[in-house]
C-alpha positions in Angstrom: 116.5 33.3 28.6 117.5 31.8 31.6 117.7 27.9 31.6 115.4 26.0 33.7 118.1 25.0 36.4 119.1 28.8 36.9 115.3 29.7 37.5 115.2 26.9 39.8 118.3 28.1 41.8 116.6 31.3 42.6 113.9 29.5 44.4 116.4 27.5 46.6 116.6 28.7 50.3 119.1 28.7 52.7 118.6 25.0 53.4 120.3 24.2 50.1 124.0 24.4 51.1 125.7 24.2 47.9 124.5 26.1 44.7 127.6 25.4 43.1 127.2 21.6 43.3 125.6 21.9 39.6 127.1 25.3 38.5 131.0 24.5 37.9 132.4 26.8 35.5 135.7 28.1 34.3 137.1 31.0 32.1 135.9 30.0 28.8 135.5 26.3 29.3 132.6 24.7 30.9 132.0 21.5 32.5 129.1 19.4 31.0 126.3 17.9 33.3 123.4 15.5 32.3 120.0 17.2 32.9 118.5 13.6 33.6 120.7 13.5 36.9 120.1 17.1 38.1 117.2 18.5 40.1 116.7 19.9 43.6 120.2 19.2 45.3 121.2 19.8 48.7 124.1 18.4 51.0 123.1 16.4 54.1 125.4 16.7 57.3 124.6 12.9 57.7 127.5 10.3 57.1 128.0 9.4 53.6 126.6 12.3 51.8 129.2 15.0 52.7 131.3 16.9 49.8 129.4 15.0 47.0 128.4 16.9 43.8 125.0 15.8 42.4 126.4 14.7 39.0 129.7 14.9 36.9 129.2 14.1 33.2 131.5 14.6 30.1 129.0 13.1 27.4 127.2 15.4 25.2 123.7 14.9 23.7 120.1 16.2 23.7 120.0 16.2 27.4 123.3 17.8 28.1 124.0 21.6 28.6 126.9 23.6 29.6 127.5 26.4 32.1 129.6 29.3 31.2 127.9 31.9 33.1 128.5 33.1 36.7 126.8 31.9 39.8 123.6 33.7 40.2 122.9 35.6 43.5 120.0 35.0 45.5 118.7 35.7 49.0 119.0 33.4 51.7 116.4 33.3 54.6 118.5 35.2 57.5 118.1 34.3 61.1 118.4 38.0 61.5 116.0 39.8 59.1 117.9 43.2 59.3 120.9 41.6 57.8 121.5 41.5 54.0 123.1 38.7 52.2 126.6 39.3 50.4 128.8 37.2 48.3 131.6 39.6 47.8 134.6 38.4 49.6 136.2 41.8 49.7 133.2 43.6 51.3 133.0 44.5 54.5 130.0 43.5 56.5 130.1 46.1 59.3 130.9 49.7 59.4 134.3 48.7 61.1 137.3 48.0 58.9 137.7 44.2 58.9 140.8 43.3 60.9 143.1 40.3 59.8 141.7 37.2 61.2 145.0 36.3 62.9 145.1 39.6 64.9 141.5 39.1 66.3 142.2 35.4 67.3 145.8 36.3 68.6 144.8 36.6 72.0 143.0 33.2 72.2 145.7 31.4 70.4 149.0 32.8 72.4 149.0 30.0 74.8 147.3 27.4 73.0 150.4 25.2 72.1 151.8 25.7 75.5 148.3 24.4 76.9 148.5 21.6 74.7 152.1 20.5 75.4 150.7 20.5 79.4 148.1 18.0 78.4 151.0 15.9 76.8 152.9 15.5 79.9 154.4 12.0 79.7 157.6 10.2 79.7 160.9 11.9 78.2 160.9 10.2 74.8 157.1 10.1 74.2 157.1 13.7 75.3 159.6 14.6 72.7 157.7 12.8 70.0 154.3 14.4 70.9 155.7 18.0 71.3 157.5 17.8 68.1 154.6 19.6 65.9 153.3 21.4 68.8 156.3 23.9 68.4 153.9 26.8 67.8 155.4 27.0 64.1 152.3 25.7 62.5 149.8 27.9 60.6 147.2 27.3 63.3 144.2 27.5 60.7 142.0 25.2 62.3 142.0 26.5 66.1 141.9 30.0 64.6 138.6 29.2 62.8 137.2 27.5 65.9 137.9 30.8 68.0 136.7 33.2 65.5 133.4 31.0 65.0 133.0 30.6 68.9 133.2 34.5 69.4 131.0 35.4 66.4 128.3 32.7 67.7 128.6 34.0 71.4 127.8 37.7 69.9 124.9 36.3 67.7 123.4 34.5 70.8 123.5 37.9 72.8 126.1 36.8 75.0 129.6 38.1 75.9 131.8 37.7 72.8 134.5 36.1 75.3 135.4 32.4 74.6 133.8 29.9 77.1 136.3 27.6 78.5 134.8 24.5 76.7 135.1 26.5 73.2 138.9 27.0 73.9 139.0 23.5 74.8 137.4 22.6 71.6 140.1 24.6 69.8 142.9 22.6 71.5 141.0 19.2 70.6 140.8 20.5 67.0 144.6 21.0 66.7 145.5 17.7 68.5 143.3 15.7 66.2 144.7 17.3 63.3 148.0 16.8 64.3 147.8 13.3 65.2 146.2 12.7 61.7 149.3 14.3 60.2 151.5 11.7 62.2 149.5 8.8 60.8 149.4 10.3 57.3 153.2 10.6 57.3 153.5 6.9 58.3 151.0 5.7 55.7 152.6 7.6 53.0 156.1 7.1 54.1 156.8 10.7 54.0 159.9 12.1 55.2 159.4 15.8 55.4 156.7 17.9 57.0 156.8 21.6 57.5 160.2 22.0 56.4 161.7 19.3 58.7 161.9 15.5 59.1 158.9 13.6 60.0 158.3 11.8 63.2 158.5 8.6 61.3 161.6 9.4 59.7 163.3 10.4 63.1 161.9 7.9 65.7 160.5 5.2 63.2 157.2 4.0 62.2 156.1 2.0 65.3 156.8 5.0 67.6 155.2 7.5 65.2 151.9 5.5 65.4 151.9 5.2 68.9 152.5 9.0 69.4 149.8 9.8 67.2 147.4 7.3 69.0 148.7 8.9 72.4 147.6 12.4 71.1 144.4 11.1 70.1 143.8 9.7 73.7 144.7 12.8 75.3 142.4 14.8 72.9 139.4 12.4 74.1 140.5 13.0 77.6 140.1 16.7 77.1 137.0 16.1 75.2 135.5 14.2 78.2 136.2 17.0 80.5 133.9 19.4 78.7 131.1 17.5 80.0 128.8 17.6 76.9 127.8 14.6 75.2 126.8 16.3 71.9 130.4 17.5 71.6 131.6 13.8 72.3 129.5 12.7 69.5 130.5 15.4 67.2 134.2 14.5 67.6 133.3 10.9 67.2 132.1 11.6 64.0 135.5 13.0 63.0 137.6 10.2 64.0 135.2 8.2 62.0 135.4 10.3 59.0 139.2 10.6 59.1 139.6 6.5 59.0 136.8 6.2 56.0 138.6 8.9 54.3 142.1 7.4 54.5 140.4 4.3 53.0 138.6 5.8 50.4 142.1 7.6 49.3 143.5 3.8 49.1 141.2 3.1 46.0 140.4 4.6 42.8 136.9 4.6 41.0 136.9 3.0 37.6 133.8 4.9 36.6 135.2 8.3 35.7 131.7 9.9 36.4 131.9 8.8 39.9 135.7 9.7 40.2 135.2 13.3 41.1 132.3 12.5 43.7 134.7 10.2 45.3 137.5 12.9 45.2 135.2 15.5 47.1 133.9 13.0 49.6 137.3 11.8 50.4 138.4 15.5 50.6 135.5 16.3 53.1 136.2 13.1 55.2 139.8 13.9 55.5 140.2 17.4 55.8 136.7 19.3 56.1 135.0 17.1 58.6 137.3 18.3 61.3 136.8 21.8 60.7 132.8 21.6 60.0 132.4 19.5 63.4 134.7 21.7 65.4 132.5 24.6 64.4 129.4 22.8 65.4 130.9 21.7 68.7 131.7 25.4 69.7 128.1 26.3 68.6 126.3 23.5 70.7 128.0 24.8 73.7 126.4 28.4 73.4 123.1 27.7 71.4 120.4 25.1 71.2 119.1 26.2 67.8 119.7 23.4 65.2 119.5 26.3 62.3 122.7 27.9 63.9 124.4 24.6 64.3 123.9 24.1 60.8 125.3 27.5 59.8 128.4 26.8 61.8 128.7 23.4 60.3 128.2 24.6 56.8 130.7 27.4 56.9 133.4 25.0 58.2 132.5 22.2 55.5 132.9 24.6 52.8 136.0 26.4 53.9 137.5 23.2 54.6 136.9 21.8 51.1 138.2 25.1 49.7 141.3 24.8 51.7 142.0 21.3 50.6 141.3 22.1 47.0 143.6 25.1 47.1 146.2 22.8 48.6 146.0 20.4 45.8 146.6 23.2 43.5 149.7 24.3 45.3 151.0 20.8 45.1 151.5 21.7 41.5 152.2 25.4 41.6 154.4 25.9 44.5 158.1 24.8 45.0 159.2 22.2 47.3 160.9 24.7 49.6 158.0 26.9 49.8 155.7 24.1 50.7 157.9 22.4 53.3 157.1 19.2 51.7 157.9 17.5 48.4 156.0 19.1 45.5 153.9 16.7 43.1 153.7 14.6 46.1 150.3 13.6 45.4 151.0 12.1 42.0 154.0 10.3 43.3 151.6 8.6 46.0 149.3 7.7 43.0 146.5 10.2 44.0 144.4 12.1 41.4 143.4 15.3 42.9 141.2 18.1 41.2 143.7 19.5 38.8 144.3 16.1 37.4 140.5 15.1 37.3 139.8 18.3 35.5 142.6 17.8 33.2 141.0 14.5 32.1 138.4 16.3 30.3 141.0 17.5 27.9 143.4 14.6 28.0 141.5 11.3 28.4 145.1 9.5 28.3 145.1 10.4 31.9 142.4 7.9 32.8 144.5 4.8 32.5 147.2 6.4 34.6 144.9 7.3 37.4 143.6 3.6 37.4 147.2 2.4 37.6 147.9 5.2 40.3 150.6 6.6 38.1 152.8 3.6 38.9 154.4 3.0 35.2 157.7 4.6 34.5 157.2 8.2 33.2 153.4 8.4 34.4 154.3 11.1 37.1 156.0 13.4 34.5 153.4 12.7 31.7 150.6 13.6 34.2 152.3 16.7 35.3 152.6 18.1 31.8 149.0 17.2 31.0 147.9 19.2 34.1 149.9 22.2 33.0 148.7 22.1 29.4 145.2 21.9 30.5 143.1 24.2 32.4 143.1 21.9 35.4 144.7 24.3 37.9 142.3 27.1 36.9 139.3 25.0 37.2 140.1 23.7 40.7 140.7 27.3 41.7 137.3 28.3 40.3 135.9 25.4 42.3 137.4 26.4 45.6 136.1 30.1 45.1 132.7 28.6 44.8 132.9 26.8 48.0 134.2 30.1 49.7 131.2 31.9 48.3 129.0 29.3 49.9 130.8 29.6 53.2 130.2 33.5 52.9 126.5 32.8 52.3 126.1 30.7 55.5 128.2 32.8 57.8 126.3 36.0 56.8 123.3 34.7 58.3 124.6 35.4 61.8 124.5 38.9 63.2 127.2 41.3 62.3 130.5 41.2 64.7 134.3 41.7 64.1 134.8 37.9 64.2 131.8 37.2 61.7 133.5 39.5 59.3 137.0 38.0 60.1 135.7 34.8 59.0 134.4 36.2 55.7 137.7 37.9 55.3 139.4 34.2 55.9 137.8 32.9 52.9 139.9 35.3 50.7 142.8 34.2 52.6 142.2 30.5 51.9 142.0 31.3 48.3 145.0 33.5 47.9 147.5 31.5 50.2 150.7 30.0 48.5 151.7 27.7 51.2 
């Protein structure tokens, strides 16, 4: 007999953007939730609510139950009634074989870095700093998502699938903001390696690195203003605010362990997913005035963005330093408790005191590392990332079929299976 919450889940409509907020499970091991704090839950796209689970409890008692069953399927309300909802990552959504997302986006991304470097035309030394990460060797995940989303939305709106000039500018802005945030992050973290080479702060010093990051942001703002759309400006302004707030959140830890995971996911949204979510929304407002379509684009970007960071947090434990292009266990060394550590706390309560002192005592990093691998923290984090990708698929499946829409669905599988 289905439990009351599962029966309630079947009634939720497409406005509830995160079924798995309250349905986290792992193979053979479950996460406990208190029924007293659960109810009809949804994510708001407004400030302060992004990426937050409704509740996380580890206590047991009469009002507590466990979930070990899989996520139940349900039918979203489609904007195109002819479409069928699908949650299978591997299934094709059109009669055409789904192409590799990079292949579809390649045409639009070919000259992206060249065009960005042209925007960053400055004095010789500042030019060298600003061009350092725009060498065309990055993964370009974010601009690729933006390009595919723009084309999918154009097709959905009965327009030509071709990219609008403003949409391509959004892809450039997205990569510039992302890169500027990397430059600033490396200064804050004192990192000496990024993408397999020395960081800007390591080569040129912290002061020049900060100024370079600021300059990249200023050029992104100028490019944004040239689009001539006030909504796009507001959307990206939210991104900058989220980046700053997320960095401040990362500097602190929550004493209450029940709030710690909520804090972690909200920080993850602000530092990583907000840029993807709002970039997807930005290309949407340039082609559609329908708030429902705006929300689809936003929710896809948000869920893929959170999944991407969850996988990144897993790779910090499972991939070697040479493969990652940066030191492994970097987060632990920075005093950060990510998904694998927080899940491991359920089996090893000793981790709580380490988290509160940010792994600063001798031997903390090594012991925490061992606890994670003795637990199912890595597996649970992977499962959580998969749930976010399932929600991303649910959202994007509401658009009319197109090669780009199917490529965005295919991309969720690539997010989950990437190894660097």
